Residue, then its C-alpha position, 0 to 999 in steps of 0.5 A: x778632984x784632979x785634971x789630967x792634963x794632956x801632951x801637946x800635940x807636937x809632944x804626941x805626933x813627937x811619940x807616935x813617930x818614936x814607937x813607929x821607928x822603934x816598932x819597924x816598918x813594914x812591907x808588904x807586896x802586891x799580888x794578882x790575886x784570883x778568887x774563883x767559885x765554882x758556880x761560876x765561871x772566872x771572868x777575868x780573861x778569855x782562855x780562863x772562860x773558855x777553859x772554867x766554862x767548858x772545863x766539866x763538857x766534852x763534846x764542842x755541842x755542849x762546850x756552845x751550851x755551856x758558853x750560851x747558857x754564862x753569856x744569856x746568865x751574865x747578861x741577866x740585869x731583872x731581878x729573879x720572881x718571887x714565889x711565897x716570898x721566896x726569890x726563885x732563880x734557873x738553879x736546879x734544886 
């Protein structure tokens, strides 16, 4: 039974570099990607928060309630209550 002889480390590195150069160089672009959902407002900055939290409401009173609600919800640090093995949150379901 013959054992396979591995090339020296220098030869392996040279092969890898040649393969990398032959494949070309990859370019990348950095973008300001922002992913939001309808389940919570956009907290990336103040104008985005105001727009996303109050867009569905018309009167100033409703907008104020929406901001109060999201501020209250965002500051909650306790775990949800568990009832019959299920976590209960303040979702309207």
